[in-house]
N, C-alpha and C positions, 0 to 999 in steps of 0.2 A: 911270845917275844923272849921270855926268859930262856927257853930251850935254845933258841937261835943264838942268843948272846953267849950261852955256855959253850956252844959249838965253836964260836969264833974267838971268844976271849979267854976261855978257861973258867973253871968254877969260881976261883977267888975274885978275879976281876969282874966277872959277870955279877956276882953278889954285890960287890961294891957299886957297880953301875946301877944295879936295881935299887939299892938303898938310896943312892943319890937321886934317882928318878922319883922315888916315893917322896923324898924330902922336898923336892922342887914342886911336886904336885900339891903337897900339903901347904907349902908356903903360898902357892898360887891361889889355893882355896881360901886361905886366911886373908890374903890381899883382896880378893874379890869381895869378901864380906866387909872388909874395912872400907873399900871404895864405895860399896852400896850404902853403907852407913853414912859416910861423908856426903854422898850425893843427897841423901835424905835431909841431912842437917843443913846443907846450903841450898836446898830446894831446886837442884838441877839434876834431872834424871839421866843426863848424858854428859858426864864429866869428861874432860880431855885427860886421857891416861897416857903417861909417858913410860915406856918400858925402862927397866933397870939399865943404867948407863955403865959403861966399862970403867969409868973413872969418876973422880970427884968433880964437882962443879965449883971451881975456885977462881976462875979467871974469865975474862971477856969472851974468848973463843968458846969456852964451855957453855957460858950463858947463851951465846948465840946459837949453839947447837940445841939447847933446850928450847929456845924460842922457835927454832925451825920445826922441832917436833910438835910443839903446841900448835903452831899455825897449821901444820899438816893434819893434826888430829881434829882441829876445828873445822876442817873442810872448807 
């Protein structure tokens, strides 16, 4: 993947994209460990997980969006 990125983006931007990709993968791994720990604490092996949102949840429409995500995750 890195070589393909360098060909398209150039060396500097490809390096930046690669670092960002690595940071996101590390964050996802930490989040997975945290979610598993919380699931153990609350005794539910299948917690509803809502992806990161684009904005803050500070009003009723945002809360409704979170509700919709939780309902969808609960199947």
